[in-house]
ZAMARGU-4260 file (C-alpha; in steps of 0.2 Angstrom, whole numbers, plus 5000, padded with zeros to 4 digits):
<rodrens>
0) 5794/4784/5288 | 5787/4801/5283 | 5798/4814/5275 | 5801/4832/5282 | 5789/4844/5274
5) 5797/4862/5273 | 5784/4875/5274 | 5785/4892/5266 | 5786/4904/5281 | 5777/4919/5273
10) 5763/4908/5267 | 5761/4899/5284 | 5760/4916/5293 | 5746/4923/5281 | 5736/4906/5280
15) 5739/4896/5297 | 5735/4878/5295 | 5719/4872/5303 | 5720/4854/5310 | 5704/4843/5307
20) 5695/4837/5322 | 5700/4819/5319 | 5718/4824/5318 | 5730/4829/5332 | 5745/4840/5330
25) 5758/4848/5341 | 5765/4865/5339 | 5782/4864/5347 | 5790/4881/5350 | 5809/4879/5353
30) 5815/4897/5354 | 5827/4905/5351 | 5832/4914/5367 | 5828/4933/5367 | 5815/4932/5353
35) 5800/4935/5364 | 5799/4917/5371 | 5794/4923/5388 | 5780/4934/5382 | 5773/4919/5372
40) 5774/4907/5387 | 5766/4920/5399 | 5752/4922/5387 | 5749/4903/5385 | 5749/4901/5404
45) 5737/4916/5407 | 5725/4909/5394 | 5727/4890/5398 | 5708/4889/5402 | 5702/4899/5387
50) 5713/4888/5376 | 5707/4872/5383 | 5689/4877/5379 | 5695/4879/5361 | 5703/4861/5361
55) 5721/4868/5363 | 5730/4860/5377 | 5745/4868/5386 | 5751/4855/5398 | 5754/4859/5416
60) 5764/4844/5419 | 5778/4851/5407 | 5780/4867/5417 | 5769/4881/5423 | 5775/4894/5410
65) 5792/4888/5403 | 5791/4870/5400 | 5807/4867/5409 | 5802/4850/5416 | 5800/4843/5398
70) 5818/4849/5394 | 5825/4842/5410 | 5818/4825/5407 | 5824/4824/5389 | 5842/4828/5393
75) 5854/4813/5393 | 5859/4805/5409 | 5876/4812/5415 | 5873/4829/5407 | 5870/4842/5420
80) 5867/4861/5418 | 5861/4875/5429 | 5843/4872/5425 | 5843/4853/5427 | 5853/4854/5443
85) 5840/4866/5451 | 5825/4855/5445 | 5832/4839/5452 | 5837/4848/5468 | 5819/4855/5470
90) 5811/4838/5466 | 5824/4829/5477 | 5824/4815/5464 | 5838/4806/5453 | 5838/4808/5434
95) 5830/4792/5432 | 5816/4795/5445 | 5813/4812/5438 | 5811/4806/5420 | 5799/4792/5426
100) 5788/4804/5436 | 5787/4816/5422 | 5782/4803/5409 | 5768/4797/5421 | 5761/4814/5424
105) 5763/4819/5406 | 5754/4803/5400 | 5740/4806/5413 | 5737/4824/5407 | 5737/4820/5388
110) 5727/4804/5389 | 5709/4803/5384 | 5695/4792/5391 | 5705/4787/5407 | 5697/4798/5420
115) 5709/4812/5418 | 5703/4828/5426 | 5710/4845/5431 | 5711/4839/5449 | 5723/4825/5445
120) 5735/4835/5434 | 5735/4852/5444 | 5729/4861/5428 | 5714/4872/5431 | 5705/4866/5416
125) 5714/4852/5407 | 5702/4846/5393 | 5697/4828/5390 | 5696/4831/5371 | 5709/4841/5362
130) 5716/4843/5345 | 5731/4854/5347 | 5746/4852/5359 | 5757/4867/5363 | 5774/4865/5370
135) 5786/4880/5372 | 5803/4882/5379 | 5818/4892/5371 | 5830/4879/5380 | 5825/4866/5368
140) 5836/4874/5355 | 5850/4878/5366 | 5851/4863/5378 | 5845/4848/5368 | 5860/4846/5355
145) 5862/4828/5353 | 5852/4817/5341 | 5847/4806/5355 | 5839/4820/5365 | 5829/4827/5350
150) 5823/4809/5345 | 5818/4807/5363 | 5808/4823/5363 | 5799/4819/5346 | 5795/4801/5351
155) 5787/4806/5367 | 5776/4819/5357 | 5772/4807/5343 | 5763/4795/5355 | 5749/4808/5356
160) 5749/4817/5340 | 5749/4814/5321 | 5760/4829/5316 | 5772/4841/5324 | 5775/4859/5319
165) 5792/4866/5325 | 5792/4885/5326 | 5808/4894/5329 | 5812/4913/5328 | 5829/4917/5321
170) 5838/4933/5325 | 5853/4941/5319 | 5868/4934/5328 | 5876/4950/5334 | 5860/4957/5341
175) 5855/4940/5349 | 5872/4940/5358 | 5870/4957/5364 | 5853/4954/5371 | 5857/4937/5378
180) 5872/4944/5388 | 5859/4951/5400 | 5852/4933/5403 | 5870/4926/5405 | 5873/4939/5419
185) 5857/4934/5427 | 5863/4916/5426 | 5879/4920/5435 | 5892/4927/5423 | 5905/4938/5431
190) 5915/4943/5416 | 5907/4959/5411 | 5917/4960/5394 | 5912/4943/5388 | 5898/4948/5377
195) 5903/4937/5362 | 5912/4924/5373 | 5908/4906/5374 | 5897/4903/5389 | 5890/4886/5385
200) 5904/4877/5395 | 5900/4887/5411 | 5882/4883/5410 | 5885/4864/5409 | 5894/4858/5425
205) 5896/4840/5418 | 5895/4833/5401 | 5903/4818/5392 | 5918/4822/5381 | 5909/4818/5365
210) 5896/4831/5369 | 5902/4848/5362 | 5899/4863/5373 | 5901/4878/5360 | 5889/4892/5358
215) 5895/4896/5340 | 5892/4878/5335 | 5876/4874/5345 | 5867/4890/5346 | 5873/4904/5334
220) 5875/4892/5319 | 5857/4891/5312 | 5861/4879/5298 | 5868/4867/5310 | 5854/4870/5323
225) 5840/4867/5310 | 5850/4852/5303 | 5848/4843/5320 | 5830/4844/5320 | 5829/4839/5301
230) 5838/4823/5305 | 5827/4819/5319 | 5812/4823/5309 | 5817/4811/5296 | 5817/4797/5309
235) 5801/4802/5317 | 5786/4791/5315 | 5774/4806/5312 | 5775/4821/5300 | 5787/4834/5306
240) 5786/4852/5298 | 5800/4865/5302 | 5794/4883/5302 | 5808/4895/5305 | 5802/4914/5307
245) 5813/4929/5305 | 5813/4939/5322 | 5822/4954/5314 | 5808/4956/5302 | 5796/4960/5316
250) 5796/4975/5327 | 5796/4967/5344 | 5789/4954/5356 | 5771/4958/5353 | 5773/4954/5334
255) 5781/4938/5339 | 5766/4934/5350 | 5755/4938/5335 | 5765/4927/5323 | 5765/4912/5335
260) 5746/4914/5339 | 5743/4913/5320 | 5751/4896/5319 | 5737/4891/5331 | 5724/4899/5320
265) 5721/4912/5333 | 5722/4931/5335 | 5726/4941/5350 | 5707/4946/5351 | 5702/4928/5353
270) 5710/4926/5370 | 5704/4936/5386 | 5721/4939/5393 | 5732/4943/5378 | 5730/4962/5378
275) 5743/4972/5387 | 5756/4958/5390 | 5770/4965/5400 | 5788/4964/5393 | 5798/4951/5401
280) 5817/4950/5404 | 5821/4967/5398 | 5839/4972/5393 | 5850/4979/5407 | 5859/4996/5408
285) 5877/4997/5408 | 5878/5001/5427 | 5866/4987/5431 | 5877/4975/5421 | 5893/4980/5430
290) 5883/4978/5447 | 5877/4961/5443 | 5894/4955/5438 | 5901/4961/5455 | 5887/4952/5464
295) 5891/4936/5454 | 5909/4937/5458 | 5905/4938/5477 | 5890/4926/5478 | 5888/4908/5471
300) 5875/4906/5458 | 5870/4889/5465 | 5870/4881/5483 | 5879/4865/5486 | 5863/4855/5484
305) 5860/4862/5467 | 5846/4875/5470 | 5848/4893/5465 | 5855/4904/5478 | 5840/4914/5485
310) 5851/4928/5493 | 5859/4931/5476 | 5843/4931/5467 | 5835/4943/5479 | 5849/4955/5476
315) 5848/4953/5457 | 5830/4957/5457 | 5833/4973/5467 | 5846/4978/5454 | 5835/4974/5440
320) 5821/4986/5447 | 5834/5000/5445 | 5840/4994/5428 | 5834/5010/5419 | 5849/5020/5412
325) 5860/5021/5397 | 5864/5004/5388 | 5882/4998/5385 | 5889/5003/5369 | 5897/4989/5358
330) 5910/4994/5345 | 5904/4992/5327 | 5919/4982/5320 | 5918/4970/5334 | 5899/4966/5331
335) 5902/4965/5313 | 5916/4953/5314 | 5905/4942/5326 | 5891/4942/5313 | 5903/4938/5298
340) 5908/4922/5307 | 5891/4914/5302 | 5889/4921/5285 | 5890/4904/5277 | 5878/4897/5289
345) 5865/4911/5286 | 5867/4909/5267 | 5863/4890/5268 | 5847/4894/5279 | 5843/4908/5266
350) 5843/4897/5251 | 5834/4882/5259 | 5820/4891/5269 | 5819/4909/5263 | 5822/4909/5244
355) 5810/4923/5241 | 5820/4936/5251 | 5835/4945/5245 | 5845/4940/5261 | 5842/4932/5278
360) 5846/4947/5288 | 5848/4966/5285 | 5866/4969/5287 | 5865/4987/5294 | 5877/4991/5308
365) 5873/5009/5310 | 5866/5007/5327 | 5883/5003/5334 | 5895/5017/5337 | 5911/5017/5327
370) 5922/5020/5343 | 5919/5018/5361 | 5920/5032/5374 | 5932/5026/5389 | 5925/5039/5401
375) 5907/5033/5398 | 5912/5015/5401 | 5922/5020/5417 | 5907/5030/5423 | 5895/5015/5421
380) 5907/5003/5430 | 5908/5015/5445 | 5889/5017/5446 | 5888/4998/5445 | 5900/4995/5459
385) 5891/5007/5470 | 5874/4999/5466 | 5881/4982/5470 | 5889/4988/5486 | 5872/4996/5492
390) 5861/4981/5488 | 5874/4968/5495 | 5876/4978/5511 | 5857/4978/5513 | 5856/4959/5510
395) 5870/4956/5522 | 5862/4966/5536 | 5846/4956/5534 | 5855/4940/5535 | 5865/4945/5550
400) 5849/4951/5559 | 5841/4934/5555 | 5856/4924/5561 | 5857/4934/5577 | 5839/4931/5581
405) 5841/4913/5577 | 5856/4912/5589 | 5847/4921/5603 | 5833/4909/5601 | 5845/4894/5602
410) 5854/4901/5618 | 5837/4904/5627 | 5831/4887/5622 | 5847/4879/5629 | 5846/4889/5646
415) 5827/4884/5647 | 5832/4866/5644 | 5846/4866/5657 | 5837/4872/5673 | 5820/4879/5670
420) 5811/4866/5661 | 5802/4858/5676 | 5798/4874/5684 | 5791/4881/5668 | 5781/4865/5665
425) 5773/4866/5683 | 5768/4885/5680 | 5760/4880/5663 | 5751/4866/5671 | 5744/4877/5685
430) 5739/4890/5673 | 5730/4878/5661 | 5721/4870/5676 | 5715/4888/5682 | 5710/4892/5664
435) 5700/4877/5662 | 5691/4880/5678 | 5687/4898/5674 | 5681/4893/5656 | 5670/4880/5663
440) 5662/4892/5676 | 5659/4905/5662 | 5651/4892/5651 | 5640/4886/5665 | 5635/4904/5669
445) 5631/4907/5651 | 5620/4891/5650 | 5610/4896/5665 | 5607/4913/5658 | 5602/4906/5641
450) 5589/4894/5650 | 5583/4908/5661 | 5580/4920/5647 | 5572/4907/5637 | 5560/4902/5651
455) 5556/4921/5654 | 5552/4923/5635 | 5540/4909/5635 | 5531/4913/5651 | 5529/4931/5646
460) 5521/4926/5630 | 5534/4933/5618 | 5530/4923/5603 | 5533/4927/5585 | 5519/4930/5573
465) 5521/4914/5562 | 5521/4903/5578 | 5504/4911/5584 | 5496/4909/5566 | 5502/4891/5564
470) 5509/4894/5547 | 5525/4887/5541 | 5539/4900/5542 | 5548/4906/5526 | 5567/4907/5525
475) 5580/4917/5515 | 5597/4908/5513 | 5610/4921/5510 | 5629/4918/5506 | 5642/4932/5504
480) 5654/4929/5490 | 5671/4938/5491 | 5687/4939/5482 | 5700/4924/5481 | 5715/4928/5492
485) 5730/4918/5487 | 5739/4910/5496 | 5724/4907/5508 | 5713/4903/5493 | 5717/4896/5476
490) 5714/4907/5461 | 5696/4903/5454 | 5691/4894/5470 | 5676/4905/5473 | 5669/4901/5456
495) 5673/4883/5459 | 5664/4882/5475 | 5649/4892/5468 | 5647/4879/5454 | 5647/4865/5467
500) 5634/4874/5477 | 5623/4877/5462 | 5625/4860/5455 | 5624/4849/5471 | 5614/4859/5484
505) 5595/4854/5483 | 5581/4866/5482 | 5572/4869/5499 | 5553/4872/5502 | 5548/4890/5507
510) 5566/4895/5505 | 5574/4909/5494 | 5592/4908/5490 | 5602/4925/5489 | 5620/4928/5484
515) 5629/4944/5488 | 5644/4948/5476 | 5654/4958/5488 | 5667/4970/5480 | 5675/4958/5467
520) 5691/4965/5460 | 5690/4955/5444 | 5676/4961/5433 | 5676/4945/5422 | 5675/4935/5438
525) 5660/4945/5444 | 5651/4944/5427 | 5654/4925/5427 | 5647/4923/5445 | 5632/4933/5441
530) 5628/4923/5425 | 5629/4907/5435 | 5618/4913/5449 | 5605/4920/5437 | 5605/4905/5426
535) 5601/4894/5442 | 5586/4906/5445 | 5592/4914/5461 | 5594/4932/5467 | 5610/4942/5466
540) 5614/4957/5477 | 5628/4967/5468 | 5641/4977/5478 | 5653/4984/5465 | 5671/4989/5468
545) 5676/5007/5464 | 5694/5010/5462 | 5693/5029/5465 | 5685/5027/5482 | 5698/5014/5486
550) 5712/5026/5481 | 5705/5039/5493 | 5705/5028/5508 | 5718/5036/5521 | 5731/5027/5531
555) 5731/5026/5550 | 5749/5027/5558 | 5743/5028/5576 | 5747/5010/5579 | 5765/5013/5575
560) 5768/5024/5590 | 5771/5008/5600 | 5786/5002/5590 | 5797/5015/5599 | 5796/5003/5615
565) 5799/4986/5607 | 5801/4973/5620 | 5819/4967/5623 | 5815/4948/5624 | 5805/4943/5609
570) 5807/4931/5595 | 5808/4933/5576 | 5790/4925/5575 | 5783/4937/5587 | 5791/4952/5578
575) 5783/4946/5562 | 5766/4943/5570 | 5767/4961/5578 | 5772/4968/5561 | 5758/4960/5552
580) 5745/4967/5565 | 5753/4984/5563 | 5751/4984/5544 | 5733/4978/5546 | 5729/4992/5557
585) 5738/5004/5545 | 5728/4999/5530 | 5712/4997/5541 | 5702/5009/5530 | 5707/5001/5514
590) 5703/4984/5521 | 5686/4990/5527 | 5681/4996/5510 | 5689/4982/5499 | 5683/4968/5510
595) 5667/4975/5518 | 5661/4959/5525 | 5650/4965/5539 | 5643/4979/5527 | 5638/4965/5515
600) 5631/4954/5529 | 5620/4969/5536 | 5614/4973/5518 | 5609/4955/5515 | 5601/4954/5533
605) 5591/4969/5529 | 5585/4961/5513 | 5581/4945/5522 | 5571/4953/5536 | 5560/4962/5524
610) 5557/4946/5513 | 5555/4932/5525 | 5553/4926/5543 | 5571/4919/5545 | 5587/4924/5537
615) 5602/4912/5537 | 5618/4923/5534 | 5631/4911/5529 | 5649/4912/5522 | 5651/4911/5503
620) 5659/4893/5504 | 5645/4886/5515 | 5635/4871/5509 | 5618/4865/5516 | 5613/4847/5513
625) 5595/4841/5512 | 5596/4833/5529 | 5604/4848/5537 | 5591/4860/5530 | 5576/4849/5536
630) 5584/4849/5554 | 5587/4868/5554 | 5569/4872/5549 | 5563/4860/5562 | 5574/4869/5575
635) 5566/4886/5572 | 5548/4879/5572 | 5551/4871/5589 | 5558/4887/5597 | 5550/4902/5588
640) 5552/4914/5603 | 5571/4914/5601 | 5577/4927/5588 | 5593/4919/5584 | 5599/4902/5579
645) 5617/4897/5581 | 5622/4885/5568 | 5638/4874/5569 | 5650/4873/5554 | 5661/4858/5549
650) 5676/4861/5537 | 5678/4849/5522 | 5694/4843/5515 | 5687/4839/5498 | 5671/4842/5488
655) 5667/4824/5485 | 5653/4815/5493 | 5644/4830/5500 | 5627/4821/5500 | 5633/4806/5510
660) 5641/4816/5524 | 5632/4816/5541 | 5625/4833/5546 | 5627/4829/5564 | 5632/4845/5574
665) 5650/4847/5578 | 5655/4862/5589 | 5673/4865/5584 | 5673/4880/5572 | 5665/4897/5572
670) 5647/4895/5570 | 5635/4903/5558 | 5620/4913/5563 | 5602/4913/5558 | 5591/4929/5562
675) 5572/4931/5564 | 5564/4945/5556 | 5560/4953/5574 | 5579/4952/5579 | 5588/4969/5582
680) 5606/4964/5582 | 5617/4968/5567 | 5636/4965/5563 | 5648/4978/5569 | 5655/4987/5554
685) 5669/4994/5564 | 5678/4977/5564 | 5688/4974/5548 | 5689/4957/5539 | 5699/4944/5548
690) 5699/4954/5564 | 5684/4947/5574 | 5671/4952/5561 | 5659/4938/5565 | 5665/4933/5583
695) 5661/4951/5589 | 5643/4948/5587 | 5644/4931/5595 | 5653/4939/5610 | 5639/4952/5611
700) 5626/4939/5610 | 5635/4929/5624 | 5637/4913/5614 | 5649/4902/5624 | 5666/4899/5615
705) 5684/4902/5614 | 5681/4920/5607 | 5675/4925/5624 | 5694/4924/5630 | 5702/4931/5615
710) 5712/4947/5616 | 5701/4962/5612 | 5706/4968/5594 | 5697/4983/5587 | 5683/4993/5595
715) 5681/4990/5614 | 5670/4986/5623 | 5658/4976/5613 | 5640/4982/5611 | 5628/4971/5620
720) 5611/4970/5612 | 5595/4968/5621 | 5593/4950/5615 | 5608/4944/5624 | 5607/4926/5628
725) 5591/4924/5618 | 5597/4911/5605 | 5595/4893/5602 | 5607/4879/5596 | 5604/4870/5580
730) 5605/4851/5579 | 5613/4850/5562 | 5629/4857/5554 | 5632/4866/5538 | 5648/4862/5528
735) 5662/4874/5523 | 5670/4869/5506 | 5689/4869/5505 | 5698/4885/5501 | 5710/4877/5489
740) 5716/4860/5482 | 5728/4851/5494 | 5723/4862/5509 | 5720/4848/5521 | 5732/4854/5534
745) 5724/4871/5535 | 5707/4864/5536 | 5711/4854/5552 | 5702/4858/5568 | 5719/4863/5577
750) 5725/4874/5562 | 5715/4890/5567 | 5731/4900/5571 | 5739/4895/5554 | 5723/4899/5545
755) 5722/4916/5553 | 5741/4920/5549 | 5738/4914/5531 | 5723/4925/5529 | 5732/4940/5536
760) 5746/4938/5524 | 5734/4936/5510 | 5724/4952/5514 | 5741/4962/5514 | 5746/4954/5498
765) 5729/4959/5490 | 5730/4977/5497 | 5747/4978/5489 | 5740/4972/5472 | 5726/4984/5473
770) 5738/4999/5477 | 5747/4995/5461 | 5732/4992/5451 | 5724/5009/5457 | 5741/5018/5455
775) 5742/5022/5474 | 5760/5026/5479 | 5758/5015/5495 | 5777/5011/5497 | 5783/5029/5497
780) 5768/5036/5508 | 5770/5021/5520 | 5789/5024/5523 | 5786/5043/5526 | 5772/5040/5538
785) 5781/5026/5547 | 5796/5038/5549 | 5785/5052/5555 | 5776/5040/5568 | 5793/5034/5575
790) 5800/5052/5577 | 5784/5058/5585 | 5784/5043/5597 | 5802/5046/5602 | 5799/5064/5605
795) 5784/5061/5616 | 5795/5049/5626 | 5809/5062/5628 | 5798/5075/5633 | 5790/5064/5646
800) 5806/5060/5655 | 5810/5070/5671
</rodrens>
């Protein structure tokens, strides 16, 4: 058994230890709360990939940012707090099953040489070889208070490491209590005067009698807190070093982040996403504290199943957005009395860990007023009550409207089931039969037109130049690479699919591969994609994104005039779909610039027509196998008089086994198009991304498919080029790589409506993100223009009445 090694904090901060490559260590950050822990955790999560390349593992299985799953699994059975109850309710598991599941996932992610990969763990780049493990949660110091819980934590970590460095930031107790009070309000506290009250018993809903629930004992008494980990360190099978830091010696959370990165042997400049980290969990103003206390008294923090109340959380977030204002004042004598309760504990920590300093904390209480102003406190309470009443009424109206719509749907469903079910079924069957007949007739007519046009082309001697000369045609394989749009695509999926294409797609004879980088928002992502493509020896066409041009794009409120006559009988889903279409029309100019998909296709098509005989314009995630390419090249040589080749597409659920999948044509998805250099048609740039951008050209060419019967959206009528019905069908399919991991339901054949709805929501989310990034006051302008459109529409209706 190894002894605890106490490290001089000043020395460790100036000269951080560097672990040898053959030794593994764990840096365990245990808090305290309100000492910049959230900033550290967000920095680690944002730089998880960069740290993995340096051999530093931030496990995803312990939690995405805050490692709450680790804390929940370490807590004793029978002990239940608000965080553990929410975690168990979300996972729908018992305490035993939750711990077993966590240990399996934790072991899979930290094990080496057992086939562990990022796809199995959920992490974007979990390394197979690492030398430093980083775990961070401020709840380790406040929720794990028994020797059994801390021993359990250290024993789990000791299975994978040779040493453990425990990092904890200590803050003066009175300042910590004042800052922590905002977090307690967010956690359901309704006593607005309980700044220095014991809230530990409220957070723990169940605990055995021998487990003390006392903040003064378990949280603010630093000597007792550090002694808990010292006793566990003495029993640990590996070397455990305790490294306390003084938060009050720093100037803010940014210096806390610098100090923590120094324990890893890093600086802020070594990580790509560490500059400009936003401040998290800021303190609340006095009015906001009174408002949250009123909400907490009216609404429960947790639902009966243990999950956090979403309605309450939504109201709290709205209040936090208006948290600016004057902070609450604390009497100087009250704060000083609370600090003096821990004088003996602070002196013991000072002698043991910080003997080189004069005292543990600077005992300056000048920031507190000597006496409180009762008028100021009453004014803040009045403002807080008004703020709470305003947001609670807004949430109540939203909930009432939702319940009313649900009740209306239930009543309509029961009436329909009572007497109209058989009649409704007969009408639907008759309509479906009529639609099938009309669809079959239109398809047969289109087929006859295709064959007739093909026959006339051959008899008139319309042949391409390469067919007359007998030489083999050359091809340009073009892909359009766009931005990732969560939640439709996973973040980084574009680069992942690009690597798969560059690594697994073979080289083709007489074929040039071109990649178009279309308005990528992330400059780092654009540079990485360009580096990968140029390293593979292919051509890059760059279409850069300009924030100033995007900010100048206007809004179009003409579509909102129809809202004045909303149908009486409608469902909540129909209203949501209509609202989504209206917002897409409102932001059409922004979408047309930010996702100029047809402009990129036309630019690439112009490049291909000048450089080759045939141009295959594919989506960015399309993959062409060797067998499919051989068949496609054979198709264009057999019918060179047709200027267009319609290529079917098959959606893939995973990227495994692409070389073994059959390239047989499956006509179930929107096809891709190949253009001859003599073709005249182009993509219509009036159609925005996601609104018939490709099917508009398929409709104009007369290609049979369901898009011929879709509702016309956008410019109408479609332009009909002179090459209408002059196309040929390919005998092989190209493959569409998945949009994200675990997206099998969205890649199904019958999931086209869900894909379209998910893509529309992703586009609107991306527009909102760009508006914030480009400092466009979209929300205020949008509200004004919607109100103006409503008033104009109503005025037009009033004037039209007799």
